[in-house]
LUMNU-600802 format. One line per field, with one value per residue (C-alpha): residue number from 1; residue in one letter; x, y, z. Coordinates in steps of 0.02 Angstrom, whole numbers, padded with zeros to 5 digits, always signed. Layout:
<nunus>
resi	c(NUM ...)
resn	c(A ...)
c1	c(X ...)
c2	c(Y ...)
c3	c(Z ...)
</nunus>
This chain:
<nunus>
resi	c(1 2 3 4 5 6 7 8 9 10 11 12 13 14 15 16 17 18 19 20 21 22 23 24 25 26 27 28 29 30 31 32 33 34 35 36 37 38 39 40 41 42 43 44 45 46 47 48 49 50 51 52 53 54 55 56 57 58 59 60 61 62 63 64 65 66 67 68 69 70 71 72 73 74 75 76 77 78 79 80 81 82 83 84 85 86 87 88 89 90 91 92 93 94 95 96 97 98 99 100 101 102 103 104 105 106 107 108 109 110 111 112 113 114 115 116 117 118 119 120 121 122 123 124 125 126 127 128 129 130 131 132 133 134 135 136 137 138 139 140 141 142 143 144 145 146 147 148 149 150 151 152 153 154 155 156 157 158 159 160 161 162 163 164 165 166 167 168 169 170 171 172 173 174 175 176 177 178 179 180 181 182 183 184 185 186 187 188 189 190 191 192 193 194 195 196 197 198 199 200 201 202 203 204 205 206 207 208 209 210 211 212 213 214 215 216 217 218 219 220 221 222 223 224 225 226 227 228 229 230 231 232 233 234 235 236 237 238 239 240 241 242 243 244 245 246 247 248 249 250 251 252 253 254 255 256 257 258 259 260 261 262 263 264 265 266 267 268 269 270 271 272 273 274 275 276 277 278 279 280 281 282 283 284 285 286 287 288 289 290 291 292 293 294 295 296 297 298 299 300 301 302 303 304 305 306 307 308 309 310 311 312 313 314 315 316 317 318 319 320 321 322 323 324 325 326 327 328 329 330 331 332 333 334 335 336 337 338 339 340 341 342 343 344 345 346 347 348 349 350 351 352 353 354 355 356 357 358 359 360 361 362 363 364 365 366 367 368 369 370 371 372 373 374 375 376 377 378 379 380 381 382 383 384 385 386 387 388 389 390 391 392 393 394 395 396 397 398 399 400 401 402 403 404 405 406 407 408 409 410 411 412 413 414 415 416 417 418 419 420 421 422 423 424 425 426 427 428 429 430 431 432 433 434 435 436 437 438 439 440 441 442 443 444 445 446 447 448 449 450 451 452 453 454 455 456 457 458 459 460 461 462 463 464 465 466 467 468 469 470 471 472 473 474 475 476 477 478 479 480 481 482 483 484 485 486 487 488 489 490 491 492 493 494 495 496 497 498 499 500 501 502 503 504 505 506 507 508 509 510 511 512 513 514 515 516 517 518 519 520 521 522 523 524 525 526 527 528 529 530 531 532 533 534 535 536 537 538 539 540 541 542 543 544 545 546 547 548 549 550 551 552 553 554 555 556 557 558 559 560 561 562 563 564 565 566 567 568 569 570 571 572 573 574 575 576 577 578 579 580 581 582 583 584 585 586 587 588 589 590)
resn	c(M K T K T F F S L K I I T I F S F I F L L N S C T D L D E V V L D E K L G T D A T D P A G A L A A A Y D R L G D G T F V D H G A V F A M Q E Y T T D E A I L P T R G S D W G D G G K W R D M H E F T W T S S N A I I V S N W D L L T N G I T R S L T A I K S A E E T S F P E K A L F L A E S K A L L A Y Y T Y T T L D L Y G Q A P F R D P L N V D A P L Q I L K A E T E I D K L I T D V E A L I P N L A D L G T Q R T H H G R F T K Q A A Y A F L S T M Y L N R A V L K D R Y N A S S G F N F N E A A V A G S T G S D M D R V I Y Y T S L L I D S G R F S L E S D F F K N F A R D N D N G K E L I F A I S Q K I D Y I R N G S N S F A Y V C M E R N Q R T S A A N R G T N A A C I T P E F Y A S W N G N H D D P R F E Q H Y Q Y A D G T W F M N D G T D V S V P A T D I V P K S S P A L P W F H F N R G I Q A G L Q Y G P V L L A S G S L E M I G N R I K V S P L V M E K S T G T R M N F T P S L T F A D P T K S V F A Q N E I N Q G A R V F K Y E F D P E G G N G N S N V D I P L F R L G G I Y A M R A E A Y F R K G N N G L A M I D L N K L R T S R K R E S L F A N A P G K A L T S L D S E Q L Y K E L G F E L Y W E L Q R R P Q S I R F G K F D L P G T A K A A S Q P F R R V F P I P Q T V I D Q K V F Q Q N Q G Y N)
c1	c(+05766 +05753 +05796 +05706 +05800 +05745 +05795 +05882 +06069 +06041 +05976 +06091 +06257 +06310 +06449 +06336 +06213 +06348 +06413 +06243 +06215 +06381 +06352 +06182 +06197 +06085 +05951 +06040 +06190 +06093 +05925 +05959 +06134 +06176 +06099 +06020 +06076 +06265 +06280 +06164 +06198 +06117 +05925 +05914 +06046 +05963 +05794 +05872 +05948 +05778 +05702 +05846 +05807 +05644 +05738 +05898 +05828 +05683 +05535 +05618 +05705 +05611 +05707 +05657 +05480 +05415 +05463 +05360 +05211 +05204 +05294 +05188 +05026 +04917 +04993 +05181 +05311 +05499 +05536 +05705 +05744 +05868 +06038 +05972 +05876 +05904 +05990 +05963 +05776 +05743 +05636 +05537 +05507 +05407 +05280 +05280 +05254 +05402 +05495 +05576 +05649 +05817 +05757 +05875 +05733 +05645 +05807 +05864 +05695 +05689 +05859 +05803 +05641 +05709 +05854 +05721 +05647 +05819 +05851 +05681 +05710 +05878 +05797 +05667 +05803 +05906 +05757 +05698 +05869 +05902 +05822 +05794 +05652 +05586 +05589 +05403 +05400 +05554 +05492 +05323 +05403 +05522 +05377 +05276 +05420 +05437 +05253 +05272 +05421 +05338 +05173 +05260 +05359 +05200 +05108 +05243 +05312 +05176 +05304 +05421 +05549 +05540 +05646 +05608 +05738 +05735 +05772 +05948 +05896 +05734 +05705 +05671 +05486 +05414 +05263 +05127 +05020 +04853 +04876 +04992 +04885 +04767 +04910 +04991 +04829 +04808 +04992 +04984 +04821 +04906 +05047 +04935 +04935 +05126 +05148 +05160 +05032 +05110 +05204 +05226 +05381 +05488 +05398 +05362 +05294 +05456 +05419 +05287 +05152 +04974 +04916 +05034 +04963 +04784 +04835 +04930 +04783 +04668 +04783 +04795 +04607 +04576 +04691 +04655 +04535 +04666 +04805 +04690 +04633 +04770 +04739 +04551 +04527 +04382 +04455 +04297 +04376 +04265 +04297 +04153 +04200 +04203 +04352 +04488 +04438 +04404 +04353 +04177 +04102 +04180 +04347 +04271 +04195 +04369 +04439 +04303 +04338 +04525 +04517 +04384 +04496 +04622 +04498 +04400 +04553 +04583 +04770 +04779 +04702 +04700 +04820 +04729 +04890 +04902 +05084 +05140 +05129 +05280 +05382 +05557 +05488 +05353 +05431 +05284 +05156 +04977 +04930 +05080 +05044 +05195 +05332 +05515 +05604 +05734 +05870 +06032 +06154 +06301 +06282 +06148 +06064 +05880 +05837 +05779 +05734 +05546 +05574 +05731 +05667 +05543 +05636 +05730 +05919 +05901 +05779 +05886 +05833 +06006 +06169 +06220 +06061 +05969 +05847 +05876 +05735 +05671 +05494 +05328 +05144 +05046 +04924 +04787 +04825 +04838 +04670 +04591 +04610 +04501 +04382 +04485 +04635 +04569 +04582 +04711 +04802 +04835 +04953 +05014 +05107 +05250 +05246 +05404 +05413 +05397 +05233 +05304 +05217 +05306 +05176 +05277 +05175 +05295 +05244 +05378 +05528 +05620 +05597 +05685 +05855 +05824 +05790 +05957 +05996 +06018 +06199 +06266 +06435 +06452 +06267 +06168 +06002 +05860 +05734 +05567 +05474 +05287 +05218 +05102 +05081 +05179 +05136 +05168 +05308 +05427 +05519 +05651 +05830 +05972 +06145 +06283 +06454 +06521 +06426 +06299 +06117 +06077 +06019 +05931 +06009 +05986 +05845 +05846 +05802 +05663 +05686 +05612 +05700 +05768 +05816 +05994 +06033 +05936 +05963 +05860 +05710 +05602 +05563 +05381 +05311 +05176 +05042 +05041 +05177 +05213 +05326 +05385 +05334 +05179 +05227 +05397 +05423 +05575 +05602 +05722 +05842 +05733 +05580 +05648 +05540 +05379 +05272 +05191 +05296 +05260 +05330 +05231 +05380 +05479 +05652 +05773 +05929 +06027 +06128 +06154 +06032 +06014 +05984 +05830 +05752 +05577 +05496 +05416 +05238 +05195 +05028 +04945 +04771 +04724 +04755 +04653 +04501 +04528 +04531 +04373 +04285 +04328 +04269 +04103 +04084 +04118 +03984 +03861 +03857 +03896 +03834 +03961 +04096 +04059 +04063 +04241 +04297 +04221 +04309 +04472 +04418 +04350 +04478 +04615 +04632 +04713 +04847 +04800 +04827 +04658 +04581 +04616 +04470 +04429 +04413 +04242 +04131 +04071 +03886 +03889 +04002 +04033 +04178 +04267 +04259 +04315 +04468 +04508 +04487 +04612 +04736 +04703 +04745 +04883 +04978 +05166 +05146 +05177 +04991 +04937 +04974 +04868 +04732 +04733 +04724 +04578 +04484 +04520 +04629 +04800 +04779 +04707 +04804 +04873 +05014 +05158 +05071 +04970 +04833 +04914 +04872 +04828 +04995 +05077 +04987 +05130 +05314 +05431 +05549 +05724 +05811 +05961 +05846 +05760 +05931 +05957 +05814 +05722 +05582 +05471 +05438 +05272 +05138 +05171 +05359 +05425)
c2	c(-01907 -02092 -02147 -02313 -02478 -02652 -02619 -02477 -02485 -02520 -02689 -02735 -02662 -02634 -02760 -02900 -02861 -02879 -03036 -03119 -03075 -03149 -03307 -03349 -03482 -03567 -03692 -03843 -03803 -03772 -03858 -04006 -04056 -03980 -03929 -03762 -03634 -03643 -03470 -03363 -03328 -03156 -03162 -02983 -03014 -03175 -03089 -02943 -03066 -03146 -02975 -02928 -03067 -02978 -02827 -02909 -02938 -03054 -02934 -02776 -02829 -02849 -03010 -03093 -03134 -02988 -03078 -03230 -03132 -02998 -03048 -03206 -03107 -02998 -02845 -02848 -02912 -02899 -02932 -02950 -02775 -02788 -02823 -02809 -02922 -03085 -03169 -03345 -03317 -03315 -03157 -03214 -03382 -03296 -03216 -03347 -03487 -03586 -03597 -03759 -03816 -03744 -03566 -03449 -03344 -03498 -03565 -03402 -03365 -03538 -03501 -03330 -03391 -03548 -03447 -03338 -03496 -03544 -03374 -03375 -03548 -03491 -03338 -03451 -03564 -03416 -03337 -03500 -03539 -03368 -03274 -03089 -02964 -02964 -03151 -03173 -03030 -03086 -03265 -03211 -03104 -03245 -03366 -03239 -03216 -03404 -03412 -03271 -03350 -03521 -03456 -03367 -03525 -03630 -03503 -03507 -03684 -03785 -03858 -03792 -03867 -03865 -03935 -03917 -03790 -03854 -04036 -04066 -04236 -04180 -04247 -04133 -04111 -04069 -03957 -03959 -03807 -03898 -03961 -03832 -03678 -03717 -03741 -03578 -03487 -03561 -03534 -03349 -03327 -03401 -03273 -03120 -03102 -03092 -02976 -02790 -02662 -02555 -02412 -02495 -02585 -02487 -02561 -02476 -02535 -02626 -02754 -02890 -02825 -02875 -02768 -02856 -03021 -02964 -02916 -03079 -03183 -03091 -03137 -03319 -03337 -03251 -03374 -03529 -03605 -03591 -03670 -03815 -03847 -03778 -03885 -03858 -03862 -03740 -03623 -03659 -03628 -03641 -03471 -03490 -03654 -03661 -03575 -03674 -03777 -03669 -03517 -03462 -03430 -03453 -03403 -03241 -03205 -03215 -03100 -02974 -02996 -02965 -02826 -02739 -02744 -02641 -02525 -02488 -02469 -02287 -02322 -02304 -02189 -02183 -02060 -01933 -01924 -02106 -02094 -02039 -02224 -02251 -02092 -02080 -02001 -02134 -02198 -02124 -02172 -02168 -02327 -02435 -02585 -02694 -02634 -02661 -02514 -02454 -02324 -02278 -02309 -02389 -02549 -02630 -02495 -02504 -02557 -02440 -02586 -02559 -02380 -02412 -02562 -02467 -02304 -02285 -02266 -02088 -02039 -01953 -01887 -01809 -01810 -01961 -02065 -02158 -02301 -02471 -02493 -02662 -02697 -02626 -02662 -02768 -02697 -02789 -02702 -02532 -02563 -02606 -02421 -02364 -02233 -02215 -02110 -01975 -02093 -02017 -02184 -02186 -02038 -01886 -01733 -01660 -01478 -01384 -01261 -01111 -01179 -01255 -01416 -01550 -01588 -01715 -01671 -01568 -01400 -01396 -01283 -01295 -01332 -01259 -01327 -01282 -01461 -01542 -01728 -01763 -01777 -01746 -01661 -01560 -01522 -01603 -01531 -01655 -01680 -01758 -01869 -01890 -02037 -02180 -02255 -02163 -02189 -02101 -01980 -01941 -01781 -01734 -01675 -01721 -01770 -01672 -01739 -01636 -01748 -01617 -01591 -01468 -01302 -01143 -01015 -01081 -01200 -01380 -01386 -01508 -01592 -01735 -01895 -02038 -02215 -02226 -02388 -02340 -02154 -02148 -02211 -02083 -02125 -02169 -02286 -02363 -02455 -02587 -02719 -02779 -02932 -03005 -03176 -03150 -03300 -03229 -03067 -03009 -02835 -02782 -02643 -02507 -02571 -02559 -02408 -02507 -02530 -02411 -02394 -02392 -02247 -02292 -02294 -02134 -02146 -02101 -02021 -02009 -02169 -02200 -02300 -02450 -02379 -02305 -02237 -02287 -02411 -02554 -02592 -02774 -02736 -02565 -02499 -02485 -02671 -02707 -02618 -02713 -02881 -02840 -02785 -02950 -03048 -02955 -02986 -03173 -03180 -03100 -02930 -02819 -02663 -02673 -02722 -02567 -02456 -02513 -02493 -02320 -02276 -02313 -02218 -02061 -02045 -02020 -01845 -01782 -01649 -01465 -01453 -01541 -01448 -01593 -01687 -01851 -02014 -02058 -02182 -02344 -02365 -02552 -02700 -02871 -02993 -02913 -02740 -02803 -02883 -02716 -02623 -02736 -02695 -02508 -02508 -02637 -02639 -02668 -02729 -02917 -02956 -02993 -03180 -03229 -03111 -03184 -03363 -03322 -03242 -03380 -03269 -03347 -03487 -03378 -03329 -03153 -03051 -03172 -03306 -03457 -03534 -03634 -03786 -03778 -03854 -03688 -03607 -03674 -03667 -03817 -03861 -03816 -03962 -03942 -03974 -04122 -04198 -04210 -04337 -04256 -04165 -04238 -04132 -04043 -04106 -04070 -04041 -04219)
c3	c(+00369 +00403 +00579 +00591 +00592 +00640 +00819 +00908 +00927 +01112 +01059 +00917 +00869 +00691 +00718 +00774 +00633 +00501 +00586 +00583 +00400 +00351 +00452 +00375 +00243 +00116 +00162 +00092 +00201 +00362 +00356 +00244 +00295 +00463 +00628 +00660 +00785 +00781 +00705 +00812 +00996 +00998 +00988 +00925 +00793 +00738 +00721 +00629 +00506 +00478 +00443 +00331 +00209 +00167 +00101 +00041 -00133 -00093 -00092 -00160 -00322 -00485 -00521 -00358 -00297 -00402 -00563 -00516 -00453 -00588 -00749 -00758 -00769 -00879 -00795 -00827 -00948 -00969 -01153 -01237 -01299 -01442 -01366 -01188 -01070 -01163 -01016 -01080 -01094 -00907 -00914 -01066 -00983 -00847 -00964 -01102 -00974 -01040 -00875 -00818 -00653 -00705 -00739 -00645 -00572 -00503 -00430 -00350 -00272 -00194 -00118 -00054 +00023 +00101 +00170 +00251 +00327 +00391 +00467 +00551 +00624 +00689 +00768 +00852 +00922 +00983 +01071 +01148 +01221 +01296 +01441 +01410 +01440 +01262 +01238 +01207 +01082 +00986 +00982 +00914 +00779 +00730 +00713 +00614 +00493 +00478 +00432 +00305 +00216 +00222 +00154 +00010 -00031 -00027 -00134 -00268 -00258 -00171 -00050 +00084 +00203 +00392 +00533 +00717 +00775 +00955 +00915 +00850 +00785 +00704 +00528 +00383 +00349 +00178 +00200 +00067 +00029 +00030 +00208 +00284 +00248 +00392 +00514 +00459 +00494 +00668 +00708 +00664 +00759 +00913 +00899 +00910 +01101 +01105 +00957 +00992 +00938 +00803 +00883 +01053 +01116 +00993 +00842 +00677 +00511 +00474 +00611 +00622 +00739 +00783 +00638 +00518 +00579 +00543 +00365 +00340 +00404 +00285 +00141 +00191 +00211 +00044 -00044 +00061 -00065 -00203 -00101 -00054 -00233 -00343 -00497 -00509 -00697 -00699 -00567 -00468 -00299 -00145 -00066 +00056 +00138 +00327 +00406 +00495 +00645 +00797 +00695 +00654 +00483 +00313 +00238 +00173 +00344 +00419 +00284 +00328 +00514 +00504 +00375 +00478 +00631 +00532 +00446 +00604 +00718 +00672 +00664 +00475 +00346 +00157 +00076 -00030 -00131 -00185 -00235 -00061 -00017 -00130 -00100 -00029 +00130 +00160 +00322 +00417 +00286 +00348 +00254 +00291 +00403 +00365 +00250 +00214 +00293 +00171 +00188 +00106 +00248 +00156 +00259 +00153 +00053 +00009 -00168 -00307 -00420 -00436 -00496 -00598 -00698 -00808 -00833 -00998 -01000 -01067 -00930 -00800 -00631 -00621 -00717 -00611 -00632 -00768 -00793 -00873 -01002 -00950 -00893 -00950 -00930 -01053 -01179 -01086 -00922 -01006 -01091 -00923 -00878 -01024 -00959 -00801 -00854 -00738 -00590 -00469 -00464 -00652 -00669 -00573 -00639 -00538 -00482 -00435 -00291 -00407 -00476 -00636 -00688 -00788 -00921 -01024 -01178 -01283 -01209 -01074 -01106 -00940 -00756 -00603 -00554 -00371 -00313 -00270 -00258 -00071 -00015 -00190 -00199 -00303 -00294 -00436 -00498 -00471 -00612 -00563 -00686 -00672 -00576 -00616 -00789 -00923 -01106 -01271 -01319 -01177 -01132 -01006 -00980 -01096 -01034 -01121 -01166 -01022 -00901 -00847 -00892 -01030 -00956 -01009 -00897 -00721 -00768 -00832 -01016 -01064 -01234 -01336 -01286 -01391 -01344 -01281 -01375 -01531 -01552 -01710 -01614 -01525 -01344 -01373 -01241 -01349 -01250 -01388 -01402 -01579 -01588 -01753 -01685 -01576 -01470 -01423 -01327 -01426 -01497 -01633 -01583 -01661 -01567 -01390 -01350 -01341 -01187 -01064 -00907 -00720 -00618 -00462 -00343 -00331 -00410 -00270 -00346 -00183 -00194 -00379 -00484 -00372 -00197 -00117 +00042 -00013 +00107 +00010 +00068 +00097 +00178 +00170 +00202 +00018 -00002 +00154 +00080 -00082 +00009 +00106 -00052 -00135 +00017 +00019 -00168 -00150 -00016 -00136 -00052 -00200 -00112 +00029 -00095 -00198 -00042 -00006 -00186 -00195 -00033 -00124 -00279 -00198 -00058 -00188 -00259 -00417 -00411 -00402 -00591 -00598 -00450 -00332 -00409 -00321 -00412 -00481 -00392 -00470 -00503 -00535 -00501 -00576 -00570 -00719 -00642 -00473 -00554 -00637 -00472 -00385 -00523 -00510 -00325 -00314 -00479 -00463 -00282 -00303 -00297 -00476 -00490 -00338 -00399 -00575 -00509 -00395 -00539 -00664 -00774 -00751 -00878 -01016 -01173 -01186 -01260 -01299 -01197 -01255 -01150 -01010 -00905 -00719 -00667 -00712 -00564 -00459 -00504 -00509 -00369 -00434 -00515 -00400 -00252 -00336 -00367 -00179 -00178 -00034 -00127 -00262 -00415 -00433 -00551 -00734 -00719 -00717)
</nunus>
């Protein structure tokens, strides 16, 4: 049962939390046109509002930052599926690289991220102007969140706004990625003494701690060369340049330093069951360093989007739940797993308490109906789909006209499934994607089954289709090992890189159906394999776009995507913002 919130109710009441959320406004209303700080007199409430922006869509909804970091890559795509998911072409724009400054995804994400900047600045002002015992801690967390929102904005848009929250007459500053990245690094390093160690001062993985700072610094150092030289035509980024002034070694040395602090601390350990990192009871996850704490509390429920978006409309975890048949992985990403389908991170079968396995291969007859959807009334049987990447013919329960699942006695019947909006089409998640026009990701109605799906995050049936108790990892130990491996590799130390990658591979175990077999170790490593390994560990976790830019893959042609120019590595500033004549448009979008 989840009990964690941003702060205990002794610090912030539900009333003040709701008040602060309702009083936060968009950047153009607060930062551009007015003065900060008129809407936050409670430091705890202001900080809670800054945290809340992480989970209020921004980093938990497939249409938010996820769409820009995943749908633009060789990993994921959201095609138009017959009568669904056209939406003016905004989803296709992401993968086909046809976006403009008016694309709704680009506009809405700018609003979300810059609102996060605004909320963080307001939290800084509130903490600075109030005396209370936790002032230093709250101030450090507020500044860390400001850095996180700012870095994400710079990563995606190349520019970000800032206004000194303590000077009512301060002018608006336009921060540029190539110059601001070094300041962000030094600013976060300076915060470390005042941040709490995870688990102290009532902190948990939903708050920004010293350990979150180490992970964030690793990320910034890993991507520093890209942010400083975004338009490098050959993708020849200098990953081994000297670290920021005052630090020793190179960028990759600093990545190794900060990741090693986390790996060697003993605070975290790799889950042998990889998918526990993404389960509805992951609030005490052994790998989670910084995550968005989600719960179904009927105030602002956690989001089920990452699980819901791939599941088909006729895939039902209960009589009250279904998927939406939207996103899938690309044929290229599916092919990258060739020879690795026995990797524990690729797929996992579900076993019921009586020992029944859901095989999803046509041999299943029924599964127990003993698992019940939490808090359902009347009680609803809970069907569990397998996890990981799901491809091929699909099986599961069928919803009857009566509104209940089809049963065999007291067990849930398992049947071949068809597409809800094309009932003559078998639910066959083909790894290949066949478009009538190869340059346009559009399916006819009888083709909407195509694409292997990602069931990495557990579908939580408790609060309808859209709500979830699954905490969303932003930094976890698996990603830390992956970053250190890449840093070792870029320094030319393939042996140490392979040790870290094999730690990830062999620490994961398959289910008991396969005798809990560990993943197989690598025997060699090159750049292509390293890129695959990052995908194996971190798919569907908002990491692929930065990875693909670092490895020179982002500009390459692929499924429904022509070769692109380097200016596409950064998104345009929304036209509505350009029209205010404060920002200048990014290169290539004028």
